[in-house]
C-alpha positions as CSV (number, residue, x, y, z in Angstrom):
1,M,-20.4,-38.8,-44.9
2,N,-23.6,-39.8,-42.9
3,L,-25.9,-38.3,-41.3
4,E,-24.2,-39.1,-37.3
5,L,-20.8,-37.7,-38.0
6,R,-22.5,-34.5,-39.6
7,H,-24.0,-33.8,-36.1
8,F,-21.2,-34.9,-34.0
9,I,-18.7,-32.2,-36.4
10,F,-21.1,-29.0,-35.9
11,A,-21.9,-30.3,-32.7
12,V,-17.9,-30.4,-31.8
13,L,-17.9,-26.5,-33.6
14,I,-20.2,-25.1,-32.2
15,L,-18.8,-26.8,-28.6
16,L,-15.4,-24.5,-29.5
17,V,-16.8,-21.5,-30.9
18,L,-18.2,-21.2,-27.2
19,L,-15.5,-22.2,-25.6
20,V,-13.2,-19.4,-27.3
21,G,-15.6,-17.0,-27.9
22,I,-16.6,-16.7,-24.6
23,P,-13.7,-15.6,-23.3
24,V,-12.6,-13.6,-25.9
25,L,-15.8,-11.6,-26.2
26,T,-15.7,-11.1,-21.9
27,S,-12.2,-9.4,-22.1
28,L,-12.9,-6.9,-25.1
29,S,-16.2,-5.8,-23.0
30,K,-13.9,-4.8,-19.9
31,E,-13.1,-1.6,-18.8
32,K,-9.5,-0.5,-18.6
33,P,-8.5,1.1,-15.7
34,D,-8.0,5.1,-15.0
35,Y,-4.8,5.3,-14.2
36,T,-4.1,8.8,-13.7
37,A,-7.9,8.9,-11.9
38,D,-6.7,5.1,-9.3
39,N,-3.8,6.9,-8.7
40,Q,-5.7,10.0,-6.8
41,R,-7.7,7.5,-5.1
42,L,-5.3,5.4,-3.6
43,A,-2.4,8.6,-2.3
44,E,-5.9,9.3,-0.5
45,L,-6.5,6.4,1.5
46,Q,-3.0,5.8,2.1
47,R,-2.6,9.3,3.2
48,A,-6.0,8.4,5.8
49,V,-4.6,5.0,6.7
50,N,-0.6,6.4,7.5
51,A,-3.0,9.6,9.3
52,Y,-5.2,7.0,11.9
53,A,-1.9,5.3,11.8
54,R,0.4,8.1,13.6
55,Q,-2.9,8.8,16.0
56,A,-3.9,5.1,17.0
57,G,-0.4,3.7,16.9
58,Q,-1.6,1.2,14.0
59,Y,-2.9,0.5,10.9
60,P,-6.8,0.1,10.3
61,L,-7.8,-3.1,10.5
62,A,-10.0,-2.8,7.3
63,L,-10.3,0.4,5.2
64,G,-14.3,1.4,6.3
65,T,-12.5,1.8,9.8
66,L,-11.5,5.1,8.5
67,V,-14.7,6.3,7.5
68,P,-15.8,9.2,8.7
69,N,-12.7,10.8,10.6
70,Y,-10.2,10.4,7.8
71,V,-12.4,9.5,4.7
72,A,-16.3,10.6,3.5
73,S,-16.3,7.4,2.4
74,V,-13.6,4.1,0.8
75,P,-13.7,4.8,-2.8
76,K,-13.2,2.0,-5.8
77,T,-11.2,2.2,-8.5
78,S,-11.9,3.4,-11.4
79,T,-13.6,-0.5,-12.9
80,G,-15.5,-0.7,-10.2
81,E,-13.2,-2.9,-8.2
82,D,-12.3,-2.9,-4.4
83,F,-9.1,-1.3,-3.4
84,Q,-6.5,-3.7,-1.7
85,Y,-5.6,-4.0,1.6
86,N,-2.8,-5.1,3.5
87,Y,-3.2,-3.9,7.8
88,E,0.1,-5.5,8.8
89,T,1.8,-3.5,6.2
90,G,-0.7,-0.5,5.8
91,Q,-0.5,-0.8,2.1
92,V,-3.2,0.1,-0.1
93,S,-2.9,-1.0,-3.9
94,T,-5.1,-1.5,-7.1
95,P,-6.2,-4.8,-7.9
96,Y,-4.2,-4.6,-11.2
97,P,-1.0,-4.4,-11.8
98,R,0.2,-0.5,-11.8
99,P,2.5,0.6,-15.3
100,K,6.1,1.2,-15.5
101,G,6.5,4.1,-14.2
102,M,4.0,4.5,-11.7
103,E,5.1,5.3,-8.4
104,T,4.1,3.3,-5.6
105,I,2.9,5.3,-2.6
106,K,4.2,3.5,0.4
107,P,2.8,3.7,4.3
108,T,4.3,6.3,6.0
109,T,3.9,6.8,9.7
110,G,6.6,8.5,10.0
111,N,9.2,8.2,13.6
112,I,6.2,6.9,15.9
113,P,6.4,3.4,16.1
114,L,3.3,1.3,15.1
115,M,2.1,-0.4,18.2
116,G,3.7,-3.7,16.4
117,D,6.8,-2.7,16.2
118,A,6.6,-1.7,20.0
119,I,5.4,-5.1,20.8
120,T,8.2,-6.8,18.7
121,G,11.5,-4.1,20.1
122,L,11.7,-3.5,16.2
123,S,11.8,1.0,16.3
124,V,14.2,0.0,18.9
125,N,16.8,-2.2,16.2
126,N,16.4,0.6,13.8
127,E,17.2,3.1,15.9
128,L,20.1,1.7,17.3
129,D,20.9,0.2,13.8
130,F,21.1,-3.6,14.8
């Protein structure tokens, strides 16, 4: 085998090791979520969102709006990521899939219609079973 072919084969092998090895190593080094701790933080945030919505008549536009009246600070997940938040539905969630059997904490405002419901008439329709 000539020298150029050996260099080419060596370069291809190095490239394969890098392409396969780096993603494998980074996925192994990722911290696994602490589902129990994250569920507690998520429940705290969801309760705060619900309390804000009951008082203000609408969901907050961002979780930061809850500080300092509803939470001392917006917590992060056990892996250091931000919780996901949908201001249209008031739903707080984790940035990773939840394990089977772990309950989902739903947004609720009791019987107080949110501003968006009042504007669209959804609360009236729901009350009258349209």
